[in-house]
VOPAPA-790220 format. One record per residue (C-alpha): residue number from 0; residue in one letter; x, y, z. Coordinates in Angstrom, 1 decimal. Layout:
BEGIN
+-----+------+--------+--------+--------+
| pos | code |      x |      y |      z |
+-----+------+--------+--------+--------+
| NUM |    A |      X |      Y |      Z |
...
+-----+------+--------+--------+--------+
END
This chain:
BEGIN
+-----+------+--------+--------+--------+
| pos | code |      x |      y |      z |
+-----+------+--------+--------+--------+
|   0 |    X |  -27.0 |   25.8 |  -52.5 |
|   1 |    X |  -27.8 |   27.2 |  -49.1 |
|   2 |    X |  -29.3 |   24.4 |  -46.8 |
|   3 |    X |  -32.5 |   25.4 |  -44.9 |
|   4 |    X |  -32.7 |   25.3 |  -40.9 |
|   5 |    X |  -35.1 |   22.5 |  -39.4 |
|   6 |    X |  -36.7 |   22.7 |  -36.1 |
|   7 |    X |  -39.3 |   20.7 |  -34.2 |
|   8 |    X |  -42.4 |   21.9 |  -33.5 |
|   9 |    X |  -44.8 |   19.1 |  -32.5 |
|  10 |    X |  -44.8 |   16.0 |  -30.6 |
|  11 |    X |  -47.2 |   12.9 |  -30.2 |
|  12 |    X |  -46.5 |    9.6 |  -28.4 |
|  13 |    X |  -48.5 |    6.5 |  -27.6 |
|  14 |    X |  -46.4 |    4.5 |  -25.2 |
|  15 |    X |  -46.5 |    1.8 |  -22.5 |
|  16 |    X |  -46.5 |    4.5 |  -20.0 |
|  17 |    X |  -49.6 |    6.2 |  -21.3 |
|  18 |    X |  -51.1 |    7.5 |  -24.5 |
|  19 |    X |  -49.8 |   11.0 |  -24.8 |
|  20 |    X |  -46.4 |   13.0 |  -24.2 |
|  21 |    X |  -47.4 |   14.0 |  -20.7 |
|  22 |    X |  -48.1 |   10.7 |  -19.3 |
|  23 |    X |  -45.0 |    9.4 |  -20.9 |
|  24 |    X |  -43.1 |   12.2 |  -19.0 |
|  25 |    X |  -44.9 |   11.7 |  -15.7 |
|  26 |    X |  -44.2 |    7.9 |  -15.8 |
|  27 |    X |  -40.5 |    8.4 |  -16.2 |
|  28 |    X |  -40.5 |   11.3 |  -13.6 |
|  29 |    X |  -42.1 |    8.9 |  -10.9 |
|  30 |    X |  -39.3 |    6.1 |  -11.9 |
|  31 |    X |  -42.4 |    3.9 |  -13.2 |
|  32 |    X |  -41.7 |    0.7 |  -15.1 |
|  33 |    X |  -44.4 |   -0.4 |  -17.7 |
|  34 |    X |  -42.9 |   -3.8 |  -18.1 |
|  35 |    X |  -45.3 |   -6.8 |  -17.1 |
|  36 |    X |  -45.3 |  -10.5 |  -17.1 |
|  37 |    X |  -47.4 |  -12.0 |  -20.1 |
|  38 |    X |  -48.5 |  -15.3 |  -18.8 |
|  39 |    X |  -50.1 |  -16.4 |  -22.2 |
|  40 |    X |  -46.6 |  -16.2 |  -23.6 |
|  41 |    X |  -45.8 |  -19.3 |  -21.4 |
|  42 |    X |  -47.9 |  -21.6 |  -23.9 |
|  43 |    X |  -45.2 |  -20.9 |  -26.5 |
|  44 |    X |  -42.9 |  -23.9 |  -26.4 |
|  45 |    X |  -39.3 |  -22.6 |  -26.2 |
|  46 |    X |  -39.8 |  -19.0 |  -25.4 |
|  47 |    X |  -37.6 |  -17.9 |  -22.7 |
|  48 |    X |  -38.9 |  -14.2 |  -22.4 |
|  49 |    X |  -42.3 |  -13.8 |  -20.8 |
|  50 |    X |  -41.9 |  -10.1 |  -19.9 |
|  51 |    X |  -43.1 |   -7.1 |  -22.2 |
|  52 |    X |  -44.3 |   -3.5 |  -22.2 |
|  53 |    X |  -47.5 |   -3.2 |  -23.8 |
|  54 |    X |  -49.1 |    0.0 |  -24.9 |
|  55 |    X |  -53.0 |    0.0 |  -24.6 |
|  56 |    X |  -55.2 |    1.1 |  -27.7 |
|  57 |    X |  -57.8 |    3.8 |  -26.6 |
|  58 |    X |  -60.4 |    5.4 |  -28.5 |
|  59 |    X |  -59.7 |    3.8 |  -31.8 |
|  60 |    X |  -63.2 |    4.2 |  -32.7 |
|  61 |    X |  -62.8 |    7.9 |  -33.3 |
|  62 |    X |  -61.0 |    6.7 |  -36.4 |
|  63 |    X |  -63.7 |    6.2 |  -38.9 |
|  64 |    X |  -64.2 |    2.6 |  -39.9 |
|  65 |    X |  -63.4 |    3.1 |  -43.6 |
|  66 |    X |  -59.8 |    4.2 |  -42.6 |
|  67 |    X |  -59.4 |    1.9 |  -39.6 |
|  68 |    X |  -60.0 |   -1.3 |  -41.7 |
|  69 |    X |  -56.5 |   -0.9 |  -43.3 |
|  70 |    X |  -54.8 |   -0.2 |  -40.0 |
|  71 |    X |  -53.2 |   -3.0 |  -37.8 |
|  72 |    X |  -52.1 |   -2.2 |  -34.3 |
|  73 |    X |  -49.2 |   -0.3 |  -35.0 |
|  74 |    X |  -50.9 |    1.9 |  -37.7 |
|  75 |    X |  -53.6 |    3.1 |  -35.0 |
|  76 |    X |  -50.8 |    3.8 |  -32.5 |
|  77 |    X |  -49.1 |    5.9 |  -35.6 |
|  78 |    X |  -52.3 |    7.9 |  -36.5 |
|  79 |    X |  -53.0 |    8.9 |  -32.8 |
|  80 |    X |  -49.6 |    9.9 |  -32.1 |
|  81 |    X |  -49.5 |   12.0 |  -35.5 |
|  82 |    X |  -52.8 |   13.8 |  -34.5 |
|  83 |    X |  -51.3 |   14.6 |  -31.2 |
|  84 |    X |  -48.2 |   15.9 |  -32.9 |
|  85 |    X |  -50.2 |   18.1 |  -35.5 |
|  86 |    X |  -52.5 |   19.5 |  -32.7 |
|  87 |    X |  -49.2 |   20.3 |  -30.8 |
|  88 |    X |  -47.7 |   22.0 |  -33.8 |
|  89 |    X |  -50.8 |   24.1 |  -34.6 |
|  90 |    X |  -50.6 |   22.8 |  -38.1 |
|  91 |    X |  -53.8 |   23.9 |  -40.0 |
|  92 |    X |  -55.6 |   21.1 |  -41.9 |
|  93 |    X |  -55.0 |   22.9 |  -45.2 |
|  94 |    X |  -51.5 |   22.5 |  -45.0 |
|  95 |    X |  -51.8 |   18.9 |  -45.0 |
|  96 |    X |  -53.1 |   18.7 |  -48.6 |
|  97 |    X |  -50.9 |   21.2 |  -50.2 |
|  98 |    X |  -48.0 |   19.1 |  -51.3 |
|  99 |    X |  -45.3 |   20.6 |  -49.2 |
| 100 |    X |  -46.1 |   18.6 |  -46.0 |
| 101 |    X |  -44.8 |   15.2 |  -46.1 |
| 102 |    X |  -44.7 |   12.0 |  -44.0 |
| 103 |    X |  -41.8 |    9.5 |  -43.3 |
| 104 |    X |  -42.8 |    6.8 |  -40.9 |
| 105 |    X |  -40.6 |    3.7 |  -39.8 |
| 106 |    X |  -41.4 |    0.2 |  -38.4 |
| 107 |    X |  -39.5 |   -3.2 |  -38.1 |
| 108 |    X |  -42.2 |   -4.8 |  -40.3 |
| 109 |    X |  -46.0 |   -4.5 |  -41.1 |
| 110 |    X |  -48.3 |   -5.4 |  -38.2 |
| 111 |    X |  -47.0 |   -8.5 |  -36.7 |
| 112 |    X |  -50.3 |   -9.4 |  -35.3 |
| 113 |    X |  -52.0 |   -8.8 |  -38.8 |
| 114 |    X |  -49.3 |  -10.8 |  -40.5 |
| 115 |    X |  -49.7 |  -13.8 |  -37.8 |
| 116 |    X |  -53.6 |  -13.7 |  -38.5 |
| 117 |    X |  -53.1 |  -14.0 |  -42.2 |
| 118 |    X |  -50.9 |  -16.9 |  -41.9 |
| 119 |    X |  -53.1 |  -18.9 |  -39.2 |
| 120 |    X |  -56.0 |  -18.3 |  -42.0 |
| 121 |    X |  -53.9 |  -19.6 |  -44.9 |
| 122 |    X |  -52.1 |  -22.1 |  -43.0 |
| 123 |    X |  -55.1 |  -23.9 |  -41.6 |
| 124 |    X |  -57.7 |  -23.9 |  -44.2 |
| 125 |    X |  -56.0 |  -22.2 |  -47.2 |
| 126 |    X |  -59.4 |  -20.4 |  -47.7 |
| 127 |    X |  -58.7 |  -17.2 |  -49.1 |
| 128 |    X |  -62.3 |  -16.2 |  -48.6 |
| 129 |    X |  -61.5 |  -15.6 |  -45.0 |
| 130 |    X |  -58.9 |  -12.9 |  -45.4 |
| 131 |    X |  -60.3 |   -9.6 |  -45.4 |
| 132 |    X |  -59.6 |   -7.3 |  -48.4 |
| 133 |    X |  -57.9 |   -4.8 |  -46.3 |
| 134 |    X |  -55.5 |   -7.3 |  -44.5 |
| 135 |    X |  -52.9 |   -6.8 |  -47.0 |
| 136 |    X |  -52.7 |   -3.1 |  -46.0 |
| 137 |    X |  -52.2 |   -4.1 |  -42.5 |
| 138 |    X |  -49.4 |   -6.3 |  -43.2 |
| 139 |    X |  -47.2 |   -4.2 |  -45.8 |
| 140 |    X |  -43.9 |   -2.8 |  -44.4 |
| 141 |    X |  -45.0 |    0.8 |  -45.2 |
| 142 |    X |  -48.3 |    0.2 |  -43.4 |
| 143 |    X |  -47.7 |    3.2 |  -40.8 |
| 144 |    X |  -46.6 |    5.7 |  -43.6 |
| 145 |    X |  -49.5 |    4.8 |  -45.8 |
| 146 |    X |  -52.1 |    4.8 |  -43.2 |
| 147 |    X |  -51.0 |    8.1 |  -41.6 |
| 148 |    X |  -50.8 |    9.6 |  -45.1 |
| 149 |    X |  -54.2 |    8.3 |  -46.2 |
| 150 |    X |  -56.1 |    9.4 |  -43.0 |
| 151 |    X |  -54.7 |   12.7 |  -42.9 |
| 152 |    X |  -54.9 |   13.3 |  -46.7 |
| 153 |    X |  -51.0 |   14.1 |  -47.0 |
| 154 |    X |  -50.1 |   14.8 |  -50.4 |
| 155 |    X |  -46.3 |   15.6 |  -50.1 |
| 156 |    X |  -43.8 |   12.9 |  -49.9 |
| 157 |    X |  -44.5 |    9.6 |  -48.4 |
| 158 |    X |  -41.8 |    7.4 |  -47.4 |
| 159 |    X |  -41.2 |    4.2 |  -45.2 |
| 160 |    X |  -38.0 |    3.4 |  -43.4 |
| 161 |    X |  -37.7 |   -0.1 |  -42.4 |
| 162 |    X |  -34.5 |   -0.7 |  -40.5 |
| 163 |    X |  -35.5 |   -2.2 |  -37.2 |
| 164 |    X |  -34.6 |   -0.4 |  -34.2 |
| 165 |    X |  -33.1 |    2.5 |  -36.4 |
| 166 |    X |  -36.2 |    3.1 |  -38.2 |
| 167 |    X |  -37.8 |    6.1 |  -36.5 |
| 168 |    X |  -34.4 |    8.0 |  -36.3 |
| 169 |    X |  -33.8 |    7.4 |  -39.9 |
| 170 |    X |  -37.2 |    8.7 |  -40.6 |
| 171 |    X |  -36.4 |   11.9 |  -38.8 |
| 172 |    X |  -33.1 |   12.3 |  -40.6 |
| 173 |    X |  -35.0 |   11.6 |  -43.7 |
| 174 |    X |  -37.4 |   14.3 |  -43.0 |
| 175 |    X |  -34.5 |   16.7 |  -41.8 |
| 176 |    X |  -32.7 |   16.3 |  -45.2 |
| 177 |    X |  -36.1 |   16.7 |  -47.4 |
| 178 |    X |  -36.6 |   19.9 |  -45.4 |
| 179 |    X |  -33.1 |   21.5 |  -45.5 |
| 180 |    X |  -33.0 |   20.6 |  -49.2 |
| 181 |    X |  -36.1 |   22.5 |  -49.9 |
| 182 |    X |  -38.2 |   19.5 |  -51.2 |
| 183 |    X |  -40.7 |   19.6 |  -48.3 |
| 184 |    X |  -41.6 |   22.6 |  -45.9 |
| 185 |    X |  -43.1 |   20.4 |  -43.0 |
| 186 |    X |  -42.5 |   16.7 |  -42.3 |
| 187 |    X |  -44.5 |   14.3 |  -40.1 |
| 188 |    X |  -41.7 |   12.0 |  -38.9 |
| 189 |    X |  -41.5 |    8.9 |  -36.5 |
| 190 |    X |  -42.1 |    5.4 |  -35.9 |
| 191 |    X |  -44.4 |    2.7 |  -34.8 |
| 192 |    X |  -44.6 |   -0.8 |  -33.3 |
| 193 |    X |  -46.8 |   -3.6 |  -32.3 |
| 194 |    X |  -46.1 |   -6.1 |  -29.8 |
| 195 |    X |  -46.5 |   -9.9 |  -30.7 |
| 196 |    X |  -45.0 |  -12.9 |  -29.4 |
| 197 |    X |  -43.7 |  -13.6 |  -33.2 |
| 198 |    X |  -41.4 |  -10.4 |  -32.7 |
| 199 |    X |  -40.2 |  -11.4 |  -29.3 |
| 200 |    X |  -39.7 |  -14.8 |  -30.3 |
| 201 |    X |  -37.2 |  -13.4 |  -33.2 |
| 202 |    X |  -35.0 |  -12.0 |  -30.4 |
| 203 |    X |  -35.7 |  -14.7 |  -28.1 |
| 204 |    X |  -34.2 |  -17.3 |  -30.6 |
| 205 |    X |  -31.0 |  -15.3 |  -30.6 |
| 206 |    X |  -30.8 |  -15.3 |  -26.9 |
| 207 |    X |  -31.4 |  -11.5 |  -26.8 |
| 208 |    X |  -34.1 |  -11.0 |  -24.5 |
| 209 |    X |  -34.2 |  -10.9 |  -20.9 |
| 210 |    X |  -35.5 |  -14.1 |  -19.1 |
| 211 |    X |  -34.1 |  -14.0 |  -15.5 |
| 212 |    X |  -36.7 |  -11.5 |  -14.4 |
| 213 |    X |  -39.9 |  -13.2 |  -15.7 |
| 214 |    X |  -41.4 |  -13.1 |  -12.3 |
| 215 |    X |  -39.9 |   -9.7 |  -11.3 |
| 216 |    X |  -40.7 |   -7.9 |  -14.4 |
| 217 |    X |  -40.0 |   -4.4 |  -12.9 |
| 218 |    X |  -36.4 |   -5.4 |  -12.5 |
| 219 |    X |  -35.8 |   -5.6 |  -16.3 |
| 220 |    X |  -34.3 |   -4.5 |  -18.6 |
| 221 |    X |  -31.3 |   -3.4 |  -17.1 |
| 222 |    X |  -29.1 |   -1.1 |  -19.4 |
| 223 |    X |  -25.5 |   -1.0 |  -18.8 |
| 224 |    X |  -26.0 |   -3.1 |  -15.5 |
| 225 |    X |  -23.8 |   -6.0 |  -14.4 |
| 226 |    X |  -27.0 |   -8.1 |  -14.0 |
| 227 |    X |  -28.3 |   -7.1 |  -17.4 |
| 228 |    X |  -29.7 |  -10.3 |  -19.5 |
| 229 |    X |  -31.2 |   -8.9 |  -22.7 |
| 230 |    X |  -33.8 |   -6.6 |  -24.0 |
| 231 |    X |  -37.6 |   -6.4 |  -23.4 |
| 232 |    X |  -39.9 |   -5.5 |  -26.1 |
| 233 |    X |  -42.5 |   -2.8 |  -26.0 |
| 234 |    X |  -44.7 |   -0.9 |  -28.4 |
| 235 |    X |  -46.2 |    2.1 |  -29.5 |
| 236 |    X |  -45.5 |    5.3 |  -31.6 |
| 237 |    X |  -43.5 |    8.3 |  -31.6 |
| 238 |    X |  -44.2 |   11.2 |  -34.0 |
| 239 |    X |  -42.6 |   14.6 |  -34.3 |
| 240 |    X |  -43.2 |   17.6 |  -36.7 |
| 241 |    X |  -40.4 |   18.9 |  -38.4 |
| 242 |    X |  -40.5 |   22.4 |  -39.9 |
| 243 |    X |  -38.5 |   24.9 |  -42.1 |
| 244 |    X |  -37.2 |   27.4 |  -39.4 |
| 245 |    X |  -38.3 |   30.6 |  -41.1 |
| 246 |    X |  -41.7 |   29.4 |  -41.6 |
| 247 |    X |  -42.0 |   28.1 |  -37.8 |
| 248 |    X |  -40.8 |   31.5 |  -36.8 |
| 249 |    X |  -43.1 |   33.5 |  -39.1 |
| 250 |    X |  -46.2 |   31.6 |  -37.9 |
| 251 |    X |  -45.0 |   31.9 |  -34.1 |
| 252 |    X |  -44.7 |   28.2 |  -33.7 |
| 253 |    X |  -43.6 |   26.5 |  -30.3 |
| 254 |    X |  -40.0 |   25.5 |  -31.1 |
| 255 |    X |  -38.7 |   22.5 |  -29.2 |
| 256 |    X |  -35.3 |   22.5 |  -30.8 |
| 257 |    X |  -33.3 |   22.6 |  -34.0 |
| 258 |    X |  -32.0 |   19.6 |  -35.8 |
| 259 |    X |  -28.3 |   20.2 |  -36.6 |
| 260 |    X |  -26.8 |   17.0 |  -37.2 |
| 261 |    X |  -27.4 |   13.4 |  -38.7 |
| 262 |    X |  -25.8 |   10.4 |  -39.8 |
| 263 |    X |  -26.7 |    6.7 |  -40.6 |
| 264 |    X |  -24.0 |    4.2 |  -41.6 |
| 265 |    X |  -23.7 |    0.2 |  -41.6 |
| 266 |    X |  -21.0 |   -1.7 |  -40.0 |
| 267 |    X |  -20.4 |   -4.2 |  -42.5 |
| 268 |    X |  -19.2 |   -6.9 |  -40.2 |
| 269 |    X |  -22.1 |   -8.7 |  -38.5 |
| 270 |    X |  -25.6 |   -9.0 |  -38.9 |
| 271 |    X |  -26.9 |   -9.1 |  -35.2 |
| 272 |    X |  -23.9 |   -7.8 |  -33.1 |
| 273 |    X |  -23.0 |   -4.1 |  -32.6 |
| 274 |    X |  -19.5 |   -2.7 |  -33.6 |
| 275 |    X |  -18.0 |    0.0 |  -31.5 |
| 276 |    X |  -15.8 |    1.1 |  -34.4 |
| 277 |    X |  -18.9 |    1.8 |  -36.7 |
| 278 |    X |  -20.8 |    3.4 |  -33.7 |
| 279 |    X |  -17.6 |    5.7 |  -33.5 |
| 280 |    X |  -17.7 |    6.5 |  -37.2 |
| 281 |    X |  -21.4 |    7.3 |  -37.0 |
| 282 |    X |  -21.2 |    9.7 |  -34.0 |
| 283 |    X |  -18.2 |   11.5 |  -35.5 |
| 284 |    X |  -20.0 |   12.0 |  -38.9 |
| 285 |    X |  -22.9 |   13.4 |  -37.2 |
| 286 |    X |  -20.9 |   15.7 |  -35.1 |
| 287 |    X |  -19.1 |   16.7 |  -38.2 |
| 288 |    X |  -22.4 |   17.4 |  -40.2 |
| 289 |    X |  -23.5 |   19.6 |  -37.1 |
| 290 |    X |  -20.5 |   21.7 |  -37.3 |
| 291 |    X |  -19.4 |   20.9 |  -33.7 |
| 292 |    X |  -16.9 |   18.9 |  -31.7 |
| 293 |    X |  -17.7 |   16.2 |  -28.8 |
| 294 |    X |  -17.0 |   18.9 |  -26.4 |
| 295 |    X |  -20.4 |   20.8 |  -27.3 |
| 296 |    X |  -22.7 |   17.7 |  -26.5 |
| 297 |    X |  -24.4 |   18.2 |  -23.0 |
| 298 |    X |  -26.4 |   14.8 |  -22.9 |
| 299 |    X |  -26.4 |   11.6 |  -24.7 |
| 300 |    X |  -29.5 |    9.5 |  -25.1 |
| 301 |    X |  -28.2 |    6.0 |  -25.4 |
| 302 |    X |  -29.6 |    3.1 |  -27.3 |
| 303 |    X |  -28.7 |    0.8 |  -24.5 |
| 304 |    X |  -31.4 |   -2.0 |  -24.8 |
| 305 |    X |  -29.4 |   -4.0 |  -22.0 |
| 306 |    X |  -28.1 |   -6.9 |  -24.5 |
| 307 |    X |  -24.7 |   -7.9 |  -23.2 |
| 308 |    X |  -22.9 |   -7.1 |  -26.5 |
| 309 |    X |  -24.9 |   -4.1 |  -27.6 |
| 310 |    X |  -24.4 |   -2.2 |  -24.4 |
| 311 |    X |  -20.7 |   -2.9 |  -24.0 |
| 312 |    X |  -20.2 |   -1.8 |  -27.8 |
| 313 |    X |  -22.1 |    1.4 |  -27.4 |
| 314 |    X |  -20.3 |    2.3 |  -24.0 |
| 315 |    X |  -17.0 |    1.5 |  -25.8 |
| 316 |    X |  -17.9 |    4.0 |  -28.5 |
| 317 |    X |  -19.1 |    6.7 |  -26.1 |
| 318 |    X |  -16.0 |    6.4 |  -24.1 |
| 319 |    X |  -13.8 |    6.5 |  -27.2 |
| 320 |    X |  -15.2 |    9.8 |  -28.0 |
| 321 |    X |  -16.5 |   11.5 |  -25.0 |
| 322 |    X |  -14.7 |    9.8 |  -22.1 |
| 323 |    X |  -16.8 |   10.5 |  -18.9 |
| 324 |    X |  -17.4 |   14.0 |  -19.6 |
| 325 |    X |  -20.9 |   13.8 |  -20.8 |
| 326 |    X |  -23.9 |   12.3 |  -18.9 |
| 327 |    X |  -25.5 |    9.4 |  -20.6 |
| 328 |    X |  -28.7 |    7.5 |  -19.8 |
| 329 |    X |  -31.1 |    5.0 |  -21.5 |
| 330 |    X |  -35.0 |    4.9 |  -21.3 |
| 331 |    X |  -35.4 |    1.3 |  -22.0 |
| 332 |    X |  -35.9 |    0.6 |  -18.2 |
| 333 |    X |  -39.1 |    2.7 |  -18.2 |
| 334 |    X |  -40.8 |    1.3 |  -21.4 |
| 335 |    X |  -38.9 |   -1.4 |  -22.7 |
| 336 |    X |  -37.6 |   -1.6 |  -26.4 |
| 337 |    X |  -40.1 |   -0.1 |  -28.6 |
| 338 |    X |  -38.1 |   -1.2 |  -31.6 |
| 339 |    X |  -39.1 |    0.8 |  -34.7 |
| 340 |    X |  -40.8 |    3.4 |  -32.7 |
| 341 |    X |  -37.9 |    3.9 |  -30.2 |
| 342 |    X |  -36.0 |    6.6 |  -31.8 |
| 343 |    X |  -39.0 |    8.9 |  -31.8 |
| 344 |    X |  -40.3 |    8.0 |  -28.5 |
| 345 |    X |  -36.8 |    8.4 |  -26.8 |
| 346 |    X |  -36.2 |   11.7 |  -28.6 |
| 347 |    X |  -39.2 |   13.2 |  -27.6 |
| 348 |    X |  -38.5 |   12.2 |  -24.1 |
| 349 |    X |  -35.0 |   13.9 |  -24.5 |
| 350 |    X |  -36.6 |   17.0 |  -26.0 |
| 351 |    X |  -38.6 |   17.4 |  -22.8 |
| 352 |    X |  -35.5 |   16.9 |  -20.8 |
| 353 |    X |  -33.8 |   19.6 |  -22.5 |
| 354 |    X |  -36.8 |   21.9 |  -22.1 |
| 355 |    X |  -36.9 |   21.3 |  -18.3 |
| 356 |    X |  -33.2 |   21.2 |  -17.8 |
| 357 |    X |  -33.4 |   17.6 |  -16.3 |
| 358 |    X |  -31.8 |   14.4 |  -17.2 |
| 359 |    X |  -33.8 |   11.3 |  -16.3 |
| 360 |    X |  -31.7 |    8.5 |  -15.1 |
| 361 |    X |  -31.3 |    5.0 |  -16.3 |
| 362 |    X |  -33.9 |    2.9 |  -14.7 |
| 363 |    X |  -32.7 |   -0.6 |  -13.3 |
| 364 |    X |  -29.1 |    0.7 |  -13.5 |
| 365 |    X |  -27.7 |   -0.4 |  -10.0 |
| 366 |    X |  -24.3 |   -1.7 |  -10.7 |
| 367 |    X |  -22.6 |   -0.6 |  -14.0 |
| 368 |    X |  -20.7 |   -3.4 |  -15.8 |
| 369 |    X |  -17.2 |   -3.2 |  -15.8 |
| 370 |    X |  -17.5 |   -3.6 |  -19.6 |
| 371 |    X |  -19.5 |   -0.3 |  -19.7 |
| 372 |    X |  -17.7 |    1.9 |  -17.3 |
| 373 |    X |  -15.6 |    4.9 |  -18.2 |
| 374 |    X |  -18.7 |    6.7 |  -19.3 |
| 375 |    X |  -20.9 |    9.0 |  -17.1 |
| 376 |    X |  -23.9 |    7.0 |  -16.2 |
| 377 |    X |  -26.9 |    8.8 |  -14.8 |
| 378 |    X |  -28.1 |    6.7 |  -11.9 |
| 379 |    X |  -30.5 |    9.5 |  -10.1 |
| 380 |    X |  -32.0 |   12.7 |  -11.6 |
| 381 |    X |  -29.6 |   15.4 |  -12.6 |
| 382 |    X |  -30.6 |   18.9 |  -13.1 |
| 383 |    X |  -28.4 |   20.2 |  -16.0 |
| 384 |    X |  -29.1 |   22.8 |  -18.8 |
| 385 |    X |  -29.0 |   20.9 |  -22.0 |
| 386 |    X |  -28.1 |   23.1 |  -25.1 |
| 387 |    X |  -27.1 |   20.3 |  -27.3 |
| 388 |    X |  -28.1 |   16.6 |  -27.2 |
| 389 |    X |  -27.1 |   13.5 |  -29.2 |
| 390 |    X |  -29.5 |   10.4 |  -29.6 |
| 391 |    X |  -28.3 |    6.9 |  -30.7 |
| 392 |    X |  -30.1 |    4.2 |  -32.5 |
| 393 |    X |  -28.6 |    0.9 |  -33.6 |
| 394 |    X |  -30.4 |   -1.9 |  -35.3 |
| 395 |    X |  -29.8 |   -5.7 |  -36.3 |
| 396 |    X |  -28.2 |   -5.5 |  -40.0 |
| 397 |    X |  -25.6 |   -3.4 |  -38.5 |
| 398 |    X |  -27.4 |   -0.2 |  -39.0 |
| 399 |    X |  -26.5 |    2.8 |  -36.9 |
| 400 |    X |  -28.2 |    6.3 |  -36.7 |
| 401 |    X |  -27.2 |    9.4 |  -34.8 |
| 402 |    X |  -29.2 |   12.6 |  -34.6 |
| 403 |    X |  -28.2 |   15.9 |  -32.8 |
| 404 |    X |  -30.5 |   18.6 |  -31.7 |
| 405 |    X |  -29.8 |   22.2 |  -30.3 |
| 406 |    X |  -31.9 |   24.3 |  -28.0 |
| 407 |    X |  -33.4 |   27.4 |  -29.5 |
| 408 |    X |  -33.8 |   29.1 |  -26.2 |
| 409 |    X |  -31.8 |   32.3 |  -25.6 |
+-----+------+--------+--------+--------+
END
């Protein structure tokens, strides 16, 4: 069986820097941090981290109330990003309902805000009558995929990946597989996340969040830096349109890049700590699936969340395979860690870097940690032609995902 080629033809994003791809890129290019101090989080006993990178819902009432009632915060982000991606790709509405266009959307969980509201209602008065009939649909783990598909009338494959910070990249990898195997012609893929103190608190009790910069929020997170002290949670959604190459070419679609390699694996060793041996394996398998070697990679968009252990293990893995031959940067300093949306949002920014021939630096990286040395850190903008890029995502549960994209420019 000959596998089909898969290309990316549409991009959409809702991020802490703004509500479309253009504002995301503009913010990154200007070196802007979207991280803010959240004063109301000081009311939570034991909450060490009081910084985050919130996104802002705009024009949600353009979504009809009948549809919006089943959407929590992250699903609204997902629907809006999906609409942008479809428009960008020039997909006609008739294609959405023909059974050959599918949707794979990831998130860490259902809407944390909606789940918290449901527990507050049930925990205080135990009065079911106060729960809305649609609250359940906001809380389910496949809420983003379900709501995007229902809102757009998608009748092809509808799947949800739920692997925390690897969710969006696994969604894109799944869409890649479905198209190249001939199961679908077009896939809407990505992830979404909503910011809530219960989510931040989950990282906080593991001492994985940044807490030294609560009064100086623009200085954190600090990926790979010697003064890094943990991640900063963000929110939003990133959605990409994946398409069969021949179909895209025949309809004259704009092509951002071709997906040529993907792999996902577990480390089997620790539920909350990254493992460089497993990361090395995941990268090598992705390279093998792409039919290329490490020498062919022009840029690595790192996961690098600014946790002590995670950054060290990722840097060790990159050094093991690439040495210091490939530019590496992380985007978490600009938008925080958007968790289940991060793989898609950061891949979108990486594709724009490929398009512009410019590598954006790691914001707040001033003094690379010795344990993160031996790789080519990008600390200021670099003009470079990017033919092939590699995107990393690593999640709690020891889950790794790596995606490789190639430019289709002459």
